[in-house]
C-alpha positions as CSV (number, residue, x, y, z in Angstrom):
1,M,0.5,23.1,-49.2
2,T,3.2,21.2,-47.3
3,S,2.5,20.3,-43.7
4,L,5.4,20.7,-41.2
5,S,3.9,18.1,-38.9
6,T,5.0,14.5,-38.7
7,P,3.2,12.3,-41.3
8,P,0.5,10.2,-39.5
9,L,2.1,6.9,-40.7
10,Q,5.5,8.0,-39.4
11,T,4.0,9.0,-36.1
12,A,2.3,5.7,-35.7
13,R,5.6,3.9,-36.5
14,A,7.5,6.0,-34.0
15,R,4.9,5.3,-31.3
16,A,5.0,1.6,-32.0
17,A,8.8,1.6,-31.8
18,D,8.7,3.6,-28.6
19,L,6.2,1.2,-27.1
20,D,8.3,-1.7,-28.1
21,R,11.3,-0.2,-26.5
22,I,9.4,0.5,-23.2
23,I,8.1,-3.1,-23.1
24,E,11.5,-4.5,-23.9
25,S,13.2,-2.5,-21.1
26,A,10.4,-3.3,-18.6
27,C,10.5,-7.0,-19.3
28,A,14.3,-7.0,-19.0
29,T,14.0,-5.4,-15.6
30,A,11.4,-8.0,-14.6
31,A,13.7,-10.8,-15.8
32,L,16.5,-9.3,-13.6
33,I,14.2,-9.5,-10.6
34,D,13.3,-13.0,-11.5
35,C,16.8,-14.3,-11.9
36,R,18.1,-12.6,-8.7
37,R,15.1,-13.4,-6.5
38,D,17.3,-15.4,-4.1
39,R,19.5,-12.4,-3.4
40,I,16.4,-10.2,-3.0
41,R,15.1,-12.7,-0.4
42,D,18.3,-12.5,1.5
43,V,18.1,-8.8,1.7
44,L,14.4,-8.6,2.8
45,T,14.1,-11.6,5.1
46,P,15.4,-9.7,8.2
47,I,12.5,-7.2,7.8
48,A,9.7,-9.2,6.1
49,T,8.2,-12.7,6.0
50,M,9.0,-15.1,3.2
51,D,5.4,-15.1,1.9
52,S,5.2,-11.3,1.7
53,I,8.6,-11.2,-0.1
54,D,7.5,-13.7,-2.7
55,T,4.3,-11.7,-3.2
56,E,6.4,-8.6,-3.7
57,I,8.6,-10.3,-6.2
58,A,5.7,-11.8,-8.2
59,D,3.8,-8.4,-8.2
60,S,6.9,-6.5,-9.3
61,I,7.5,-8.9,-12.1
62,D,3.9,-8.8,-13.2
63,L,3.8,-4.9,-13.0
64,L,6.8,-4.5,-15.2
65,R,5.8,-7.2,-17.7
66,T,2.5,-5.4,-18.2
67,A,4.0,-1.8,-18.3
68,G,2.5,-1.2,-21.7
69,Q,-1.0,-0.9,-20.0
70,E,0.0,2.6,-18.8
71,Y,1.9,3.7,-21.9
72,A,-0.7,6.2,-23.1
73,A,-1.1,7.8,-19.7
74,Y,2.6,8.1,-19.1
75,R,3.3,9.5,-22.6
76,A,0.5,12.1,-22.0
77,G,2.6,13.5,-19.2
78,D,5.4,16.0,-19.5
79,P,8.5,14.2,-20.8
80,D,10.6,16.7,-18.7
81,T,8.9,15.7,-15.5
82,Q,11.1,15.8,-12.4
83,L,9.8,13.1,-10.1
84,R,10.9,12.8,-6.5
85,V,9.8,9.8,-4.4
86,F,9.9,9.4,-0.7
87,L,9.9,5.6,-0.4
88,P,8.2,3.7,2.5
89,A,9.7,1.5,5.2
90,N,7.8,-1.6,4.0
91,N,7.1,-3.3,0.7
92,L,10.6,-2.2,-0.4
93,L,10.8,-4.1,-3.7
94,Y,7.3,-3.4,-4.9
95,S,7.5,0.3,-4.0
96,T,10.7,0.5,-6.0
97,A,9.1,-1.2,-9.0
98,L,6.0,1.0,-8.8
99,F,7.4,4.4,-8.0
100,V,10.9,4.2,-9.4
101,A,11.4,1.6,-12.1
102,L,8.1,2.0,-13.9
103,P,8.2,5.8,-14.3
104,S,11.9,5.6,-15.1
105,L,10.9,3.9,-18.3
106,F,9.3,7.2,-19.4
107,F,11.1,10.0,-17.6
108,G,14.8,10.6,-17.2
109,D,14.8,12.7,-14.0
110,V,13.5,10.2,-11.3
111,L,15.1,10.3,-7.9
112,A,14.0,8.5,-4.7
113,R,14.9,8.7,-1.0
114,P,14.6,5.4,1.0
115,A,12.9,5.5,4.4
116,S,15.8,6.0,6.9
117,R,15.4,2.9,8.9
118,V,15.7,0.6,5.9
119,T,18.2,2.6,3.8
120,D,20.7,-0.2,3.7
121,A,18.2,-2.7,2.4
122,Y,17.1,-0.3,-0.4
123,L,20.7,0.4,-1.4
124,E,21.4,-3.4,-1.5
125,L,18.3,-3.8,-3.7
126,G,19.7,-1.1,-5.9
127,R,23.0,-3.0,-6.3
128,I,21.2,-6.2,-7.0
129,L,19.1,-4.6,-9.7
130,S,22.0,-2.8,-11.4
131,G,23.2,-3.8,-14.8
132,G,19.8,-3.7,-16.4
133,P,18.1,-1.1,-18.6
134,I,17.1,0.8,-15.5
135,D,19.9,1.3,-12.9
136,I,17.9,1.5,-9.7
137,G,20.9,2.3,-7.6
138,E,21.6,5.5,-9.6
139,R,18.1,6.7,-8.7
140,L,18.5,6.4,-4.9
141,R,19.7,9.2,-2.7
142,T,20.6,8.9,1.0
143,Y,20.0,12.5,1.8
144,S,18.2,13.6,4.9
145,Q,14.5,14.3,4.5
146,S,15.1,18.1,4.6
147,T,17.9,17.9,2.0
148,F,15.8,15.7,-0.3
149,A,13.0,18.2,0.1
150,D,15.4,20.9,-1.1
151,I,16.2,19.1,-4.3
152,S,12.5,18.4,-4.8
153,Q,11.4,22.0,-5.0
154,G,8.7,22.5,-7.6
155,S,8.9,18.8,-8.6
156,V,6.2,16.1,-8.8
157,V,6.5,14.5,-5.3
158,V,5.3,11.1,-4.3
159,F,5.3,10.6,-0.6
160,N,4.7,7.3,1.3
161,G,4.3,7.5,5.0
162,K,2.4,9.2,7.9
163,P,-0.1,11.7,6.6
164,A,1.1,14.5,8.9
165,N,4.7,14.0,7.6
166,G,3.4,14.1,4.1
167,R,1.6,17.4,4.6
168,R,4.8,18.9,6.0
169,V,6.9,17.5,3.1
170,D,4.4,19.0,0.6
171,E,4.9,22.4,2.1
172,E,8.7,22.1,2.3
173,C,8.9,20.9,-1.3
174,A,6.5,23.6,-2.7
175,S,5.4,20.6,-4.9
176,G,4.1,21.3,-8.4
177,L,2.1,18.1,-7.8
178,F,2.1,16.2,-4.5
179,L,0.7,12.7,-4.3
180,G,0.4,11.4,-0.7
181,F,0.0,7.7,0.1
182,G,-0.7,7.5,3.8
183,T,-2.7,5.0,5.9
184,G,-6.2,3.6,6.2
185,I,-8.0,1.3,8.6
186,N,-9.3,-1.0,5.8
187,P,-12.1,-2.6,7.9
188,I,-13.6,-6.0,7.3
189,V,-17.3,-6.3,8.0
190,I,-18.8,-9.8,8.7
191,G,-22.5,-10.1,8.3
192,G,-24.9,-12.1,10.5
193,D,-26.0,-14.6,7.8
194,L,-22.7,-16.4,7.4
195,S,-22.4,-20.0,8.4
196,G,-20.5,-23.2,7.5
197,P,-18.0,-22.8,4.6
198,E,-18.9,-19.2,4.0
199,L,-18.0,-18.3,7.6
200,S,-14.8,-20.4,7.4
201,N,-13.9,-18.5,4.2
202,A,-14.4,-15.2,6.0
203,V,-12.2,-16.3,8.9
204,E,-9.5,-17.4,6.5
205,A,-9.6,-14.1,4.6
206,T,-9.4,-12.1,7.8
207,V,-6.4,-14.1,9.0
208,T,-4.6,-13.9,5.6
209,A,-5.1,-10.1,5.4
210,R,-4.2,-9.3,9.0
211,L,-1.1,-11.6,9.1
212,Y,0.3,-10.4,5.7
213,N,3.9,-9.7,6.5
214,N,3.1,-10.4,10.2
215,G,0.6,-7.5,10.2
216,Q,3.2,-4.9,9.0
217,D,1.4,-3.4,6.1
218,C,-0.9,-0.4,5.6
219,L,-3.5,-2.6,3.9
220,C,-3.9,-4.9,6.8
221,P,-7.4,-4.5,8.4
222,D,-7.2,-2.6,11.7
223,V,-10.7,-3.6,12.7
224,V,-13.0,-6.5,12.0
225,F,-16.7,-5.7,12.6
226,V,-18.7,-8.8,13.3
227,D,-22.5,-9.1,13.6
228,A,-23.5,-10.1,17.1
229,A,-25.6,-13.0,15.7
230,I,-22.4,-14.9,14.7
231,A,-19.7,-13.2,16.8
232,E,-19.2,-16.2,19.1
233,D,-18.8,-18.6,16.1
234,F,-16.5,-16.2,14.3
235,V,-14.2,-15.6,17.3
236,R,-14.1,-19.3,18.0
237,G,-13.1,-20.1,14.4
238,L,-10.6,-17.2,14.4
239,V,-8.9,-18.5,17.5
240,R,-8.8,-22.0,16.2
241,R,-7.2,-20.9,13.0
242,L,-4.7,-18.7,14.7
243,G,-3.7,-21.5,17.0
244,A,-2.5,-23.4,14.0
245,V,-0.2,-20.6,12.8
246,P,3.5,-21.7,13.2
247,V,5.5,-19.7,15.8
248,V,9.0,-19.3,14.4
249,A,12.1,-17.3,15.3
250,D,13.0,-16.5,11.6
251,G,10.7,-15.0,9.0
252,A,12.3,-17.1,6.2
253,V,9.6,-19.7,6.6
254,P,6.9,-20.1,3.9
255,G,3.2,-19.7,4.8
256,L,1.4,-17.5,7.4
257,I,3.6,-17.3,10.4
258,S,4.1,-15.6,13.7
259,S,7.7,-14.3,13.7
260,P,9.7,-11.4,15.2
261,L,8.8,-7.9,13.9
262,A,11.1,-5.8,11.7
263,D,12.7,-3.8,14.4
264,M,12.3,-2.7,18.1
265,A,10.4,0.5,17.2
266,T,7.7,-1.6,15.4
267,Y,7.7,-4.1,18.3
268,D,7.3,-1.3,20.9
269,R,4.5,0.2,18.9
270,A,2.6,-3.1,18.6
271,V,3.1,-4.0,22.3
272,T,1.9,-0.5,23.4
273,V,-1.4,-1.1,21.5
274,L,-1.6,-4.7,22.9
275,D,-1.2,-3.3,26.5
276,E,-3.9,-0.7,25.8
277,L,-6.3,-3.4,24.7
278,G,-5.9,-5.0,28.1
279,S,-8.8,-7.1,29.3
280,A,-10.3,-7.1,25.9
281,V,-7.7,-9.6,24.8
282,V,-9.4,-13.0,24.8
283,W,-6.5,-15.0,23.3
284,S,-2.8,-14.6,22.6
285,G,-0.3,-16.9,21.0
286,E,3.2,-18.0,21.9
287,T,6.5,-16.2,21.1
288,T,10.1,-17.1,20.7
289,A,13.0,-15.8,22.7
290,D,13.6,-13.0,20.2
291,Q,12.9,-9.7,21.9
292,R,11.1,-8.4,18.8
293,H,8.5,-11.1,18.9
294,C,5.0,-9.8,19.6
295,P,2.4,-12.5,20.0
296,I,-0.6,-12.9,17.8
297,A,-3.5,-11.6,19.9
298,V,-7.3,-11.3,19.5
299,A,-9.2,-8.6,21.3
300,V,-13.0,-8.6,21.4
301,R,-15.2,-5.6,22.4
302,R,-18.7,-4.3,21.6
303,L,-19.0,-1.2,19.4
304,P,-20.1,1.1,22.2
305,E,-17.0,0.2,24.2
306,I,-14.5,1.5,21.7
307,A,-13.3,5.1,21.1
308,D,-14.4,7.2,18.1
309,S,-11.4,5.9,16.1
310,V,-9.4,2.7,15.9
311,P,-5.6,2.4,16.2
312,E,-3.4,1.4,13.4
313,L,-2.3,-2.1,14.2
314,F,1.2,-2.5,12.8
315,G,1.6,-6.0,14.1
316,P,-0.2,-9.4,14.4
317,L,-3.1,-8.0,16.4
318,F,-6.8,-8.7,15.7
319,N,-9.2,-6.0,16.8
320,V,-12.7,-7.6,16.7
321,V,-15.6,-5.3,17.3
322,I,-19.2,-6.7,17.7
323,Y,-22.1,-4.7,16.3
324,D,-25.9,-5.2,16.6
325,R,-27.1,-3.2,13.6
326,L,-25.2,-2.4,10.3
327,Y,-26.0,1.3,10.5
328,E,-24.0,1.5,13.7
329,V,-20.9,0.5,11.8
330,L,-21.7,2.9,8.9
331,D,-22.1,5.7,11.4
332,F,-18.8,4.9,13.1
333,L,-16.9,4.9,9.8
334,D,-18.4,8.3,9.0
335,T,-17.3,10.0,12.3
336,T,-14.9,13.0,12.2
337,D,-12.1,10.8,13.6
338,T,-12.5,7.8,11.3
339,E,-13.7,9.2,8.0
340,P,-10.2,10.6,7.0
341,Y,-8.8,7.1,7.0
342,G,-11.1,5.7,4.3
343,M,-9.3,3.5,1.8
344,Y,-10.8,0.1,1.4
345,I,-13.6,-1.8,3.1
346,S,-14.2,-5.6,2.7
347,V,-17.6,-7.1,3.3
348,F,-18.6,-10.8,3.8
349,G,-22.2,-11.7,4.0
350,V,-23.7,-8.2,4.1
351,A,-26.5,-8.1,1.6
352,E,-27.1,-4.4,2.1
353,L,-23.6,-3.6,0.8
354,V,-23.5,-5.9,-2.3
355,G,-23.0,-3.8,-5.4
356,V,-22.3,-0.6,-3.4
357,D,-19.1,0.9,-4.7
358,R,-18.3,3.3,-1.8
359,V,-19.0,3.1,1.9
360,G,-18.3,6.5,3.4
361,S,-14.8,7.4,2.2
362,A,-13.8,3.8,1.5
363,R,-14.0,1.8,-1.7
364,N,-16.0,-1.4,-1.3
365,T,-13.9,-4.4,-2.3
366,G,-16.8,-6.8,-1.7
367,A,-15.8,-10.3,-0.6
368,R,-12.2,-9.6,-1.4
369,T,-9.5,-8.2,0.9
370,A,-7.7,-5.0,0.0
371,F,-4.7,-7.2,-1.0
372,E,-6.8,-9.1,-3.5
373,F,-8.4,-6.0,-4.8
374,E,-5.3,-3.8,-5.3
375,N,-3.6,-3.7,-8.7
376,G,-0.5,-1.7,-9.6
377,H,-2.1,-0.4,-12.9
378,D,-5.3,0.7,-11.2
379,P,-5.9,3.7,-8.9
380,F,-4.9,3.0,-5.3
381,G,-6.8,3.9,-2.1
382,G,-10.0,5.6,-1.4
383,F,-11.4,9.1,-0.5
384,G,-10.0,9.7,3.0
385,R,-7.6,12.6,3.2
386,N,-5.2,10.6,5.4
387,G,-5.2,7.7,2.9
388,T,-4.5,9.1,-0.6
389,V,-4.4,12.8,-1.6
390,S,-3.5,14.8,-4.6
391,A,-2.3,18.4,-3.8
392,G,0.5,20.9,-4.7
393,V,1.1,24.6,-5.0
394,G,-2.0,26.3,-6.3
395,L,-4.0,23.1,-6.3
396,E,-6.9,22.3,-4.1
397,P,-6.1,19.1,-2.1
398,V,-8.4,16.3,-3.3
399,S,-8.7,12.9,-1.7
400,R,-9.2,10.2,-4.2
401,P,-7.8,6.9,-5.5
402,L,-4.4,7.6,-7.1
403,L,-2.6,6.2,-10.1
404,L,0.7,7.9,-10.8
405,S,0.6,7.8,-14.6
406,A,-3.0,9.2,-14.6
407,E,-2.2,11.9,-12.2
408,L,0.9,13.0,-14.2
409,A,-1.3,13.1,-17.4
410,Y,-4.0,15.2,-15.6
411,Y,-1.3,17.5,-14.3
412,A,0.4,18.0,-17.7
413,A,-3.0,18.7,-19.3
414,G,-3.8,21.3,-16.7
415,R,-0.5,23.0,-17.2
416,R,-0.8,23.0,-21.0
417,G,-4.3,24.5,-20.6
418,A,-3.0,27.2,-18.2
419,D,-0.3,28.1,-20.7
420,A,-2.8,28.3,-23.6
421,R,-4.9,30.8,-21.6
422,R,-2.0,33.1,-21.0
């Protein structure tokens, strides 16, 4: 009896050839980023710091060079997937690599809408990355959000931005599958037993995470909980370290810096929070003459003095909160106002949390910051509904860490199962 299916050997050869093609295209795109890095820096320096730009470049190159890691998951998805991406206003290059370039290796119908206030920068990146196996510029659309929602009807939709806006977009798009990447507070917890080099390391990790791109990133920690036993030493070390951070008028300076923010809207947002912190501010740095330059500032309060939630600090602000007992912190992170923002939590010198994978709705990164923990080929985020959520028409919204390729594979398998049951 003759089988009409593809012979196993031929199937294996076809898959190997397909994988080789994917890797070749991905590596060629990575090489394009590498050789045009100076032009990319020129586009991004008005809205980002040099260190964060170089991190984006390195991460984008590494992501694409290792694209084969997600081959099986992407190929398990529906090849006819229509993917629509609402791109964020920060991390422009890496977001393009992760949500546009990588899936475009596997699917032909991938379109993306840049966040409106950085549209020109995205379009210039598209021009810079043209001429390779993936023409990024052809994937970008400058439509209004409502128009882009119209062409996203029933598609797989990836949304980056404010959670409330994401929920509205999900409804407008009637998404077959909706993946929302919102925001989290990503707290750092400093235990009472730290001293000497360990305490200095915790201070350095806090500074590095909070000042990534001058504080303009959703992974920056919005609160640092410090045990009262070492709070004085921690704050003293923090202020000493921040006093050594260069204050510059241009973000095109390597290293951790204090520089003007990306735009006046971001500046106004940061200064509003700074004003609200008021007398809790124990130290603030210098600024330049640039009107967008918000100073680095450190606010210190005790846990009972703060509200039931913490503000998102989209700027170089350090919100230090002193606690007496660890359970007070854990209870705070589990409140109705705070729990939805669970993404990551980093802990230094907290024996009770060593080896604990999840704290409330946040994933425990241990003595690593969220930046050190995050990997483009691993699920991103935690279990808070304002952080990462999978939803769509007929699907129960689920808050969990998200990896696009894995979610597409789950979605395709579910649809195939539904078809089989009809």
